[in-house]
C-alpha positions as CSV (number, residue, x, y, z in Angstrom):
1,M,-65.6,-22.3,53.1
2,T,-63.2,-24.0,50.7
3,T,-59.7,-22.6,50.6
4,A,-58.1,-22.2,47.1
5,T,-55.2,-24.6,46.4
6,S,-53.7,-22.3,43.7
7,S,-52.9,-18.6,43.8
8,R,-51.5,-16.1,41.3
9,I,-50.9,-13.2,43.6
10,G,-51.8,-9.7,42.3
11,G,-52.3,-7.8,45.6
12,V,-50.0,-5.9,47.8
13,T,-48.9,-8.9,49.9
14,P,-47.5,-11.6,47.7
15,F,-47.1,-14.2,50.4
16,P,-50.5,-14.9,52.2
17,R,-51.1,-17.1,55.3
18,D,-53.0,-20.1,54.1
19,P,-52.4,-23.5,55.5
20,E,-54.1,-25.2,52.6
21,L,-52.6,-23.4,49.6
22,Q,-50.6,-25.8,47.4
23,E,-49.5,-23.6,44.5
24,L,-48.2,-20.1,44.6
25,Y,-47.1,-18.1,41.5
26,V,-45.3,-14.9,42.3
27,Y,-43.3,-14.1,39.1
28,E,-42.4,-10.9,37.4
29,R,-43.1,-8.8,40.5
30,G,-39.7,-7.2,41.0
31,L,-39.4,-9.1,44.3
32,T,-36.2,-8.6,46.2
33,L,-37.1,-10.5,49.4
34,V,-38.8,-13.8,50.4
35,P,-39.9,-13.9,54.0
36,D,-38.1,-16.3,56.3
37,D,-41.5,-17.5,57.7
38,L,-42.8,-18.6,54.3
39,P,-43.0,-22.3,55.4
40,E,-45.1,-21.2,58.4
41,R,-47.4,-19.2,56.2
42,L,-47.8,-21.9,53.5
43,P,-46.8,-25.2,54.9
44,R,-48.5,-27.4,52.2
45,L,-46.9,-25.7,49.1
46,R,-46.2,-28.1,46.3
47,I,-45.4,-25.5,43.6
48,L,-43.6,-22.3,44.3
49,D,-42.8,-19.9,41.3
50,L,-40.4,-17.1,42.1
51,G,-39.0,-16.8,38.6
52,H,-38.4,-13.5,36.7
53,N,-37.8,-11.3,39.8
54,A,-34.9,-9.5,41.4
55,L,-33.9,-11.8,44.2
56,T,-30.3,-11.8,45.3
57,E,-30.9,-14.5,47.9
58,V,-33.6,-16.9,49.2
59,P,-33.9,-17.9,52.8
60,P,-32.6,-21.2,54.1
61,S,-36.1,-21.8,55.5
62,L,-37.4,-22.8,52.1
63,G,-35.8,-26.2,52.9
64,S,-38.6,-26.7,55.4
65,L,-41.3,-26.8,52.7
66,S,-41.6,-30.6,53.2
67,E,-44.2,-31.1,50.4
68,L,-42.6,-29.0,47.7
69,D,-42.5,-30.7,44.3
70,V,-41.5,-27.8,42.0
71,L,-39.4,-24.7,42.7
72,Y,-38.9,-22.0,40.1
73,L,-36.0,-19.6,40.9
74,H,-34.9,-18.7,37.3
75,D,-34.1,-15.3,36.0
76,N,-33.2,-13.6,39.3
77,A,-29.9,-12.2,40.6
78,L,-28.9,-15.1,42.8
79,T,-25.2,-15.5,43.5
80,T,-25.7,-18.4,45.9
81,V,-28.5,-20.8,47.0
82,P,-28.8,-22.2,50.5
83,A,-27.6,-25.7,51.3
84,E,-30.9,-26.3,53.0
85,L,-32.6,-26.7,49.6
86,G,-31.1,-30.2,49.7
87,Q,-33.7,-31.1,52.3
88,L,-36.5,-30.9,49.8
89,E,-37.0,-34.7,49.5
90,H,-40.0,-34.5,47.2
91,L,-38.6,-31.9,44.8
92,T,-38.7,-33.1,41.1
93,L,-37.9,-29.8,39.3
94,L,-35.5,-27.0,40.3
95,T,-34.9,-24.1,37.9
96,L,-31.9,-21.9,38.6
97,Q,-31.0,-20.8,35.1
98,E,-30.3,-17.1,34.3
99,N,-28.9,-16.1,37.6
100,R,-25.3,-15.2,38.8
101,L,-24.4,-18.4,40.5
102,T,-20.6,-19.1,40.8
103,A,-21.2,-22.4,42.7
104,V,-23.9,-24.7,43.8
105,P,-23.9,-26.4,47.3
106,P,-23.0,-30.1,47.4
107,E,-26.1,-30.7,49.4
108,L,-28.2,-30.5,46.2
109,G,-27.0,-34.0,45.7
110,D,-29.4,-35.1,48.4
111,L,-32.4,-34.3,46.3
112,A,-33.3,-37.9,45.8
113,A,-36.5,-37.3,43.8
114,L,-35.1,-34.6,41.5
115,V,-35.8,-35.3,37.8
116,E,-34.8,-32.0,36.2
117,L,-32.1,-29.5,37.2
118,K,-31.7,-26.3,35.2
119,L,-28.4,-24.4,35.8
120,A,-27.9,-22.8,32.4
121,D,-26.7,-19.3,31.9
122,N,-24.9,-18.7,35.2
123,A,-21.2,-18.2,36.1
124,L,-20.3,-21.7,37.2
125,T,-16.7,-22.8,36.8
126,G,-17.2,-26.1,38.6
127,L,-19.7,-28.6,40.0
128,P,-19.8,-30.6,43.1
129,G,-19.3,-34.4,42.6
130,E,-22.2,-34.9,44.9
131,L,-24.6,-34.2,42.0
132,G,-23.7,-37.7,40.9
133,R,-26.0,-39.0,43.7
134,L,-29.1,-37.6,41.9
135,A,-30.4,-41.1,41.1
136,A,-33.7,-39.9,39.6
137,L,-32.2,-37.2,37.4
138,R,-33.2,-37.3,33.8
139,E,-32.3,-33.8,32.5
140,L,-29.3,-31.7,33.4
141,H,-29.0,-28.2,31.8
142,L,-25.6,-26.5,32.1
143,R,-25.4,-24.4,29.0
144,G,-23.7,-21.0,29.1
145,N,-21.4,-21.3,32.1
146,G,-17.6,-21.4,32.4
147,L,-17.1,-25.0,33.1
148,E,-13.6,-26.3,32.3
149,S,-14.4,-29.8,33.5
150,V,-17.3,-31.8,34.9
151,P,-17.0,-34.3,37.8
152,A,-16.5,-38.0,37.0
153,E,-19.2,-38.7,39.5
154,L,-21.8,-37.6,37.0
155,G,-21.2,-40.9,35.2
156,A,-23.3,-42.5,38.0
157,L,-26.5,-40.8,36.8
158,A,-28.0,-44.0,35.5
159,D,-31.3,-42.4,34.5
160,L,-29.9,-39.3,32.8
161,R,-31.5,-38.8,29.4
162,H,-30.6,-35.2,28.4
163,L,-27.3,-33.5,29.1
164,D,-26.8,-29.9,27.8
165,L,-23.2,-28.7,28.1
166,R,-23.3,-26.2,25.3
167,D,-21.2,-23.0,25.5
168,N,-18.7,-23.9,28.2
169,R,-14.9,-24.4,28.3
170,L,-14.7,-28.1,28.1
171,T,-11.8,-29.8,26.4
172,T,-12.9,-33.4,27.2
173,L,-15.4,-35.5,29.2
174,P,-14.7,-38.0,32.0
175,E,-14.3,-41.6,30.9
176,S,-17.1,-42.4,33.4
177,F,-19.6,-40.9,31.0
178,A,-19.4,-44.1,29.0
179,A,-21.7,-45.5,31.7
180,L,-24.6,-43.1,31.0
181,H,-26.6,-45.9,29.4
182,A,-29.9,-44.0,29.4
183,L,-28.4,-40.9,27.7
184,R,-30.3,-39.9,24.6
185,V,-29.1,-36.3,23.9
186,L,-25.6,-34.9,24.5
187,D,-25.1,-31.3,23.5
188,L,-21.5,-30.2,23.4
189,R,-21.7,-27.3,21.0
190,A,-19.4,-24.3,21.4
191,N,-16.7,-26.0,23.6
192,P,-13.0,-26.1,22.9
193,L,-13.1,-29.9,22.7
194,E,-9.8,-31.8,22.1
195,R,-11.0,-35.4,22.7
196,L,-13.9,-37.5,23.8
197,P,-13.9,-41.0,25.5
198,V,-14.0,-43.6,22.7
199,D,-16.4,-45.6,24.7
200,L,-19.1,-43.0,24.2
201,G,-19.7,-44.9,21.0
202,A,-21.1,-47.8,23.0
203,L,-23.9,-45.8,24.6
204,P,-26.9,-47.8,23.7
205,A,-29.6,-45.1,23.9
206,L,-27.7,-42.1,22.5
207,E,-29.8,-40.5,19.7
208,K,-28.0,-37.2,19.2
209,L,-24.5,-36.0,19.7
210,D,-24.1,-32.3,18.9
211,L,-20.5,-31.2,18.2
212,R,-21.1,-28.1,16.1
213,W,-18.8,-25.1,16.7
214,T,-16.2,-27.2,18.6
215,R,-13.5,-27.8,15.9
216,Y,-13.4,-31.4,17.2
217,R,-13.8,-34.3,14.8
218,P,-14.3,-37.7,16.3
219,P,-11.9,-40.4,15.2
220,P,-13.3,-42.7,12.5
221,M,-13.8,-45.6,14.9
222,L,-15.9,-43.5,17.3
223,L,-17.9,-41.9,14.5
224,E,-18.6,-45.3,12.9
225,R,-19.8,-46.8,16.2
226,L,-22.1,-43.9,16.9
227,R,-23.7,-43.8,13.5
228,A,-24.0,-47.6,13.4
229,S,-26.1,-47.5,16.5
230,G,-28.4,-44.9,15.0
231,C,-27.0,-41.8,16.7
232,V,-27.2,-38.6,14.7
233,V,-23.9,-36.7,15.0
234,R,-23.9,-33.0,14.2
235,L,-20.5,-31.7,13.1
């Protein structure tokens, strides 16, 4: 008998015991609890979708899902996430948007394979500098938080392509962001910006800088450098 590798659970028990199951989709079920022994039940999971539920916490044991590639935790009621998620060495996508997070653990900086991190629409007022160690990260979504600053260490994200900082409380960016040479889109809409690093104009890959609803106007030298390189600046 062949065991299914993907399951969209519709029965009474949303978390079966199946050593071969690789994909589990348990969304929009009103879940309030994830069992601690989930890695024992489903040791080969690659995709776990727990989005659109009512979870206030997830167990640290999820960090033992050694083959996990994608973890959806968006649109829940999470106020924290366990540091053990940083042990998911194969994880490429982590969605945590639309929760109630006030902080994220620095251990998330250990996610060496992570390509996309979604933290939009939470209650974050700061970020750990350890996120600057996410060497594979290409997209970082931070829209709709309460960030007053971002760590200078994020300037080390050499492969970052898309950075969404819309609707925060930022007045400036670190000078280190001038080293984001792969950055293509920088969204700073709806921030109380006062200044930006002039060296942002030297970013070789930047295609779009969105400054709408900020009252900030780049100095002529910065604006000219950006437009000369082909970057579209929205004011």
